[in-house]
C-alpha positions in Angstrom: -2.0 45.1 -35.9 -5.7 43.9 -36.1 -8.6 44.4 -38.5 -11.4 43.4 -36.3 -13.4 45.0 -33.4 -13.6 43.5 -29.9 -17.5 43.3 -30.3 -16.7 40.6 -33.0 -15.1 38.4 -30.4 -18.4 37.9 -28.3 -19.7 34.5 -28.2 -23.5 33.9 -27.9 -24.9 31.3 -25.7 -27.3 28.7 -27.3 -28.9 27.8 -24.0 -30.2 29.8 -21.2 -27.9 28.6 -18.5 -24.2 29.0 -17.4 -21.8 28.8 -20.4 -20.0 26.0 -18.6 -22.8 23.7 -19.4 -22.9 24.4 -23.1 -20.4 21.7 -24.4 -22.3 19.0 -22.4 -25.7 20.2 -23.7 -24.8 20.6 -27.3 -23.5 16.8 -27.0 -26.9 15.8 -25.3 -29.0 17.5 -27.9 -27.1 15.9 -30.8 -27.8 12.6 -29.3 -31.4 13.4 -28.9 -32.0 14.4 -32.3 -29.9 11.7 -34.0 -31.5 8.9 -32.0 -35.0 10.6 -31.6 -34.7 10.1 -27.7 -37.5 10.4 -25.4 -37.5 10.4 -21.6 -39.1 7.0 -21.5 -36.0 5.5 -23.5 -33.6 6.6 -20.7 -32.4 4.1 -17.9 -29.7 6.1 -16.6 -27.6 9.3 -17.3 -23.9 9.7 -16.1 -22.3 13.1 -16.3 -18.5 13.5 -16.3 -16.2 16.4 -15.8 -18.6 18.7 -13.8 -18.6 17.2 -10.4 -17.7 19.8 -7.8 -17.6 22.6 -10.3 -19.9 25.5 -11.2 -22.6 23.3 -12.7 -21.8 20.1 -10.7 -24.5 20.2 -8.1 -27.2 17.7 -7.8 -30.7 18.5 -8.6 -32.8 19.1 -5.4 -35.5 21.3 -3.8 -34.2 24.7 -3.7 -35.5 28.2 -2.5 -34.7 29.5 -6.0 -35.2 26.8 -8.4 -34.8 29.1 -11.5 -31.1 29.9 -10.4 -30.3 26.4 -9.6 -31.7 25.1 -12.9 -29.3 27.4 -14.7 -26.4 26.0 -12.7 -27.2 22.4 -12.4 -26.0 20.0 -15.2 -28.4 17.1 -14.3 -31.4 19.4 -14.6 -30.2 20.8 -17.8 -29.4 17.5 -19.3 -32.9 16.1 -18.4 -34.6 19.1 -19.7 -32.7 19.0 -23.1 -33.7 15.3 -23.5 -37.4 16.0 -23.1 -37.7 19.5 -24.6 -35.0 19.4 -27.1 -33.9 22.9 -26.0 -33.1 24.8 -22.9 -34.5 28.4 -23.2 -36.2 30.9 -20.8 -39.5 28.9 -21.0 -37.9 25.7 -19.4 -36.7 27.7 -16.3 -39.6 29.5 -15.2 -40.4 28.7 -11.7 -43.9 27.4 -12.7 -42.5 25.1 -15.4 -39.9 23.6 -13.1 -42.6 23.1 -10.4 -44.9 21.4 -12.9 -42.5 19.3 -14.9 -42.3 16.3 -12.7 -40.8 14.0 -15.5 -37.7 16.4 -15.9 -37.5 16.7 -12.0 -37.5 12.9 -11.5 -34.8 12.2 -14.3 -32.6 15.1 -13.0 -32.7 13.5 -9.6 -31.6 10.3 -10.9 -28.8 11.7 -13.0 -25.3 10.8 -11.7 -22.4 13.2 -11.4 -19.4 10.8 -12.0 -15.5 10.9 -11.7 -13.4 10.4 -14.8 -12.1 7.2 -13.2 -15.4 5.7 -13.7 -15.3 6.4 -17.4 -13.3 3.4 -18.3 -10.5 4.8 -20.5 -8.9 8.0 -21.5 -11.2 11.0 -20.8 -12.2 12.3 -24.2 -12.9 16.2 -23.3 -13.5 18.4 -20.5 -17.1 17.2 -20.2 -19.0 14.3 -21.4 -22.3 12.4 -21.1 -23.0 8.7 -21.1 -26.8 7.7 -21.5 -27.8 4.1 -21.0 -31.0 3.2 -22.6 -33.6 0.7 -21.5 -33.1 -1.3 -24.7 -29.4 -1.9 -23.7 -27.7 0.7 -25.9 -25.0 3.1 -24.5 -24.7 6.6 -26.0 -21.9 9.0 -25.4 -21.2 12.6 -26.4 -18.9 15.4 -25.7 -17.9 18.8 -27.3 -14.9 20.9 -27.0 -15.6 24.1 -25.1 -13.6 26.3 -27.5 -15.7 25.2 -30.3 -19.2 25.6 -28.6 -18.4 29.0 -27.2 -16.4 30.3 -30.2 -17.9 33.6 -31.6 -18.6 31.8 -35.0 -20.3 28.8 -33.3 -23.9 30.0 -34.1 -25.0 30.9 -37.7 -26.6 34.3 -38.4 -30.1 32.3 -38.7 -29.5 30.7 -35.3 -28.9 34.1 -33.8 -32.0 35.7 -35.4 -34.0 32.7 -34.3 -32.9 33.1 -30.7 -33.4 36.8 -30.8 -37.0 36.5 -32.0 -37.7 33.7 -29.4 -36.4 35.8 -26.5 -38.2 38.9 -27.7 -41.5 37.2 -28.0 -41.1 35.2 -24.8 -40.6 38.6 -23.0 -44.2 39.4 -23.7 -43.3 43.0 -24.9 -43.6 42.2 -28.5 -45.4 39.7 -30.8 -43.9 37.6 -33.5 -44.7 40.4 -36.2 -43.0 43.1 -34.2 -40.0 40.8 -33.4 -39.6 40.4 -37.3 -39.9 44.2 -37.7 -37.1 44.6 -35.1 -34.9 42.2 -37.0 -35.4 44.1 -40.2 -34.7 47.6 -38.4 -31.5 46.1 -36.8 -30.2 44.7 -40.1 -30.7 48.2 -41.7 -29.2 50.1 -38.6 -26.4 51.4 -40.8 -28.8 53.3 -43.0 -30.5 55.0 -39.9 -29.8 58.8 -39.8 -31.4 59.4 -36.4 -31.0 56.8 -33.5 -33.7 58.5 -31.5 -36.2 58.0 -34.2 -35.0 54.4 -34.7 -35.7 53.7 -30.9 -39.1 55.3 -31.0 -40.2 53.3 -34.2 -38.7 50.1 -32.9 -39.9 50.0 -29.4 
């Protein structure tokens, strides 16, 4: 017996990339925010647990850089360090072509074997960031936590929806707010056709 619906088991991705990257990027973002990291602080980045997998490809010139960026841990990590996010704006072809700092750091990022970690492996994925001042920062997250249906708060989901809606260019911020309010009151809607006409 169950008292929930399948739709309640959906998990929402925080970043605009393959879900396999999310534990890694959650850990990196935490390090960036906790230590106020900038690209200039970083001497070296080592990524563990992804080599040879779906996201374990080195960053390189590609015919379709937009797709490679979504499946390339080195690029995603470098972008999160610089931009403190990894959304659709960070993976446009133009942004990738112009952002030489992220490109350079991604190319220097190493995909490492766990044998190089120096102890028991802490999780499925981990990152080690060596700073120019000699400090060594490490982070990891468990996949089940990061991709759990309750991993994002309601406010985080609304923020992501509004950002993606406005990024599309189809609506402005005021219209995105209106859409959120309409969706929140969908249970009071008597005519779905009218709802769609008024909301889009």
